[in-house]
N, C-alpha and C positions, 0 to 999 in steps of 0.2 A: 870389703869383700862384696858387697851390693853394687857399690859404685864400679867396681872392675866389670861385675855381670854386666851393668848396666851400659858401659862401653862396648864390651863384646857383643852384646846384643845387638846395638846400632850398626857396628860394622858388620856383623852378617845382614843384617836387613839390607844394608847398601850394596852387598857381596853380589845377590840375586836380585835384582829390582823386580824383574816380572812377577816370580813367587811372592814376593813383597807386597806386591799391588791385589794380587789374587787374594792373598790372606786378607791385608787389611779390608779390601772392598768386600769379602763376605761378613767378615765380623761387622764393620761398620752398616751395612746393610741389614741384616740380620738384626742387630741392637736398633737400629731405627724403627723396625717394623713391631718390635718387640716394645718399646717406651712409648710409640704411638698408641698400640693397644693399653698397654697399661695407664696411660693417661686417658685413655676413653672409660676404662674400668674405674678408674680411682675417680673421675668426675660423676661418673652415673651412680657409683655406689657410695662414695666417700662426701661428695657434697652435700654440707648439710643445710644449706637453703632451700626452701625457708624453715623446715622442722628441725631447728637448732635445737630441740627438745628433745632430739631422738634417744637419748642414752636412757632418758625414763618414760620411754612411749612404746607402747605395742599396738600392731596394727592388724587390722581385722577386716580383710578383705574377699575372702573365699570360704563358702560355704557348699559341702556338697552331701547329697541325698542317694542312696543307694539301695537297691532291692534286689529281688531274683530276676526281674526283667530288665534291668540296667541300672544306670545311673543318671542324675543331674547335678551340676554344678555351676554356680553363679557367684555373683555379688550376692550381699546381702538385703533385704528390703529394709526400708524404714519402720515396717512393725517389728521385725525382730532385732535391730538395733536398740530403739527407744524402749521395748517391753522387756527384753531380755537383758541386753547387755548393759541397758540404761540403769537396770537393777542391781549392779553390781557395788559394793562398797568401797573397795580399793580405790578405783579412778576417781579423781578428783575431777575432771573434765572430759568429755566425751564429743570430740568434734567429729561431727557428720558431714560428709558430702558424696555428690556423685561423679561417677568420672565422666571427663570430658565429652562433648558431645559437637558435632559440626553444623554448620547453619550457613546460610548465604545472606548477606546483607549488601546494600548498594550506596556507594559514595560519589556523588557526581555522575551519575549513570555508568559506575564502573563497578562490575561485581566483586566483591570482597569477600573470600573465606574465613569465617570466624569460629573459632572453638568455645564453648560456653560449658560451666559447670555451676551446680547449687551446693549450698553449704549453709549450716546451721552457724549459730554465733560463738558457741564453743570451739569451732575450727578456728577463727581468729583469734582465739584467746593461746590455742595450742601451739599454732603456727607462726613464726615471727617474719611475716613478710616486711622487706624494705618499702616504705611508703614516700615515693616521691613526690605526692601532695595528697591532700585528703587524708580521709580513714576508713577503717571497714564499718559495714552495716552492722546494727547491734541488734540483741534481741526484740524491742520493741520494735523497731521497722519490720522485723522478720514477723513478728504476731500481726504487725497491721498487713502484711504482704504487700509492703511499700515498692513500687517499682525504682529500686535503686541498683545499681552496679558499680563493683570495682574491677577496673581493666587495668592490662600491660602495659608496660610503657610503649612496647611495640604497637599495642592496638590502639593508643593513643596518637602515635605517629602516623599510622597508616588510614585513621579515619577522620581525624581531625587536624591533619598537618604539623606545620611547625608554630604552636601556637602557645603561650607563656603558661596556660592555666586550664585546665576543662571541668573542671569542679561545677555543678550544676547545670554543665550541657547534657545533651540527651545523644543516645546511642541506639539504633535498633538491631536487634536481633530476632530473628523467628519471628518478624513482622510483628514484633513488641518494641516501645519505645521505653529506654531507662535511662534514668536520671543517675549520672557519674558522681558519687561521691568520694573515689580514691582512685589513685592510680600506682600500680608497685612493678617493683621491678621485675623482670623478664624471668620465668622458670623454664628450662629446657624441657623440652616435650618429652626428654627420655626418663624426667622426674614424673610419669603420667598420670600419678594419683595425686598431684598437688598441681600440675600444669594446667593453665587455662590461658584464654585471652579475655575472657568475663568470667565474673565470680557474680552470682545473682543468689539472692534470698530463695531456700529450697521451697518456701511458701506461694511463691510467684511461678511456679512450676504448673506446665499444663496438665502433666499427668496427674492424677490422683494419688498422692503418696499415701496417704491414709486408706485406700481403698483394701478393702480384703485384710487375710491375716496369715496370708502366706508368706513363707521364709526367705523366698530368694527374690531378690528385686536386682535395684539398681546404685546402691548406696555402698559405702565403705567407709568404716570407722578408725577414731585414733585415740586409744585410751592414756591419759596422761596419769603418771602416779605423781604422786607429792616428792618421794625422793626416788633415786636407783635402787635402795636398798626395798623399797616397795614391789618393784617391777617382777620381781618372783614370784611375790605374794599374789599380786594382779593376775598374773599367768595362771595359778593354782585356782583361784576364784573362777578364773573363765573356763577352764576345763572341768572344775566341778557345777558350771552353772550347765554346760552342755550335756553333762550325763543326768540332769535332771529334766531337760525338755522334752515335753511329748513331742511324737512324730506327726509330722504336718500331713500325712497321709499314708492309708494302709498299704498302699503300693510299696512304701519303703518300710525298712527295718532296722536301717542303719544311718545316722546323720554325725557329720563331723565338720569342725572349724577350729581356727586357731588363733590364738592371739600371739604374734610371731612380732621378731625384730624387723627392723627398715628391711635387710637384705633378705631375708626368709620371705618376707611377704611380697618381695619384690619380683622374686624368682617363682613366686607360688603357681604351681601349674593345674591346681583345682583337683589332683588327685593325689590321695594319700598314698596310693601304690608307687606313684612316681614323683620322687624328689626333685624339687627344682633346684636345689643347691647341688645334687649330686649330678645332675644334666649338664649344669654350669662349669662346674671342674673338671667334668669330662671333657666337654667342649673345649675349653682353656688347654686343658694337657694335650689333647690330641693337637690341636693349632701350634701350641709350642713346641710339640716334638718335630711336627713337621718344619717347622721354619728352623729348628735348630738342628736337627740331626745331619743333615746334607752339608752344611757350611762346617759342623765338627767334623766328619768324614773327610772333608775336604781338606780340614787344616793338619788332620792326624796324617795323611798322606804326604802334604807338603812337610811338614815334619821331620818325617821319616826320611824323606828325598834329602833335606838339609843336614841331616846328622851324619846319613852317610858320605855326602860329602865331606864331611868333617872328620872321618874314620881315622885321617892320620893323627890331627890333634887329639883326637881322645887316645890314641894308642901311646902317643908321646906320654901325655899326661898320666895313664895308667902306670908307664914305665917307670915314672919318676915317682909311683907313690901315691897317685890320688886313686881315694876309693870311689866304689860304684855310688853309694851314697853320695858323695860331694858332687859327681858329674850330674847325676838325676837332679840334684837340687839346683845346679847351676843353670841347666836346661828348662826345668820348669819355672825359675826367675825370668829366664831369657821369655820364654814363649808367654808369661803373662804379661811381661812389657809390651809384647806384641799385641797381646789382645787389648790392654788399656790405652795404648794408642788409636788401635782400631774402636773403642769404646769413645775415644775422646773425639773421633771423628763422626762416630755415629749419634752421639750427642748433639753435635753441631749439625748434623743433617736432619736429627728429630725437630729440633726447633725449627728449620727452614720447611721441614713436611706439614707441622701443626699449622706455623702461620699461614702456609696454602690452604689447608684443610679448611682452617676458621675461614679463611677469606670467600671462600665459594658457599659456606652457611647451609653445609649438606645436612645438617638437622637443626632445627629451629631454635635458637637460644642456648644452644650448645657451645660453650668456648673451651676447648683443651687448652691445656697448659702442664709445662713440667714442673715440679715441686721437688721437695727433698725427700719424698716417698719414691717418686718416680727414678729421680736420680741414683736413690740408694738401691733400688731394685736393678737398675742399669748395672750399677756399680758389682751387683752381686753376679749377673749376667756375664760379665766381663770376666771376674775371677773362676766362673763354672767353665766358659770357653777356654780359658787358659789351663786349668787342670785339666779338663777332660780331654782335649785334645794334645796335651803335654805328657802325660803319664805314661801311656802308652810307647809313644818313640823314646822318652826318656828310659823306661825299663828295658827295650830293644838295644839301646845305646850302653846301656850299664853292663850288657851281656857280653858285649864284644869281647874277642879274645884279642889281647896286645898284639900279638904276631899278626893275625889275620887283619885287624885294624890298618896296622904299618903296613901291610903287603897291599892294601885294598888300592893304595895311592901307587 
């Protein structure tokens, strides 16, 4: 039966080539946009390099203080992370780092923009950067405030050129020379808590990270549990700690901070009254609806036109005993076949579009790709198109009176 429906669907598509072209174009173009968007989201949120221990990690990226006169929100301070978060019992490691900051350096009289960040030793134990050469700095080097650096492979190429090894050579950043001890695989800038061109020991920072006992500062942290089963306990312990911490200033009467999963920390707005997850979901939903509604309405109109042209066929089949359910099933199958053909074209166009986007290097170190997750979503979108744009026309067709359908021709 399905084989016959497939043959009929191909014959119908060949009958009105212009309508077929419009339908396939709408489906394939829409699917291309959605697949590129899905590939981007999958890369930004789903890529586990270099934090491959994400399933047993919680991230501390924001702290908010509020009072009658307003509120203040920022990344935590070194004091807050070491004094309070560092006292927790469940985490086996506490990786501390700053967000990346920009500076300029010069190579052969050419200005080069570089980004750098500071980390502690546990940061390198939690994260699993792929080292192309060398290794990370250790606790002893940090305690001694050694001017050593780990750089990205792009930084190696831009600063030193095409040489086999840069271990032991010096790189200048923010008017300070650092000895290179390691080179790591690039991290895309979209992973903003992990990305940098140059990684440095936090003890060489020009800012006095030990100054004062303020809670707000320039650092973020990753807490690592010994197993995934300890993650909820680690979260509960963090929340209990927050309830015990004294207020930093009399002008504030409430303080909040959360140890969150990677995704929640990634979209954290710094405001407890404004969920980053909700905002992202709303934006994605609105975008998807805007992209899909118009092509779906277009397909509905085209399908109704196709069905009306086949009214005599419908009338004859009904006259010979075909039920409305059988006819609805046939037209839905035909429409799904149409959307799958458009989906196949869309996948091909998506591969081409992603290659073009990657070639332009619009986002540093971000390389999009289509994997099984992205393809699975594409397949679901095709079925969604097929069902949504075929149900109403098929229902309209099933309600046609036999005599009316035969007279229509």
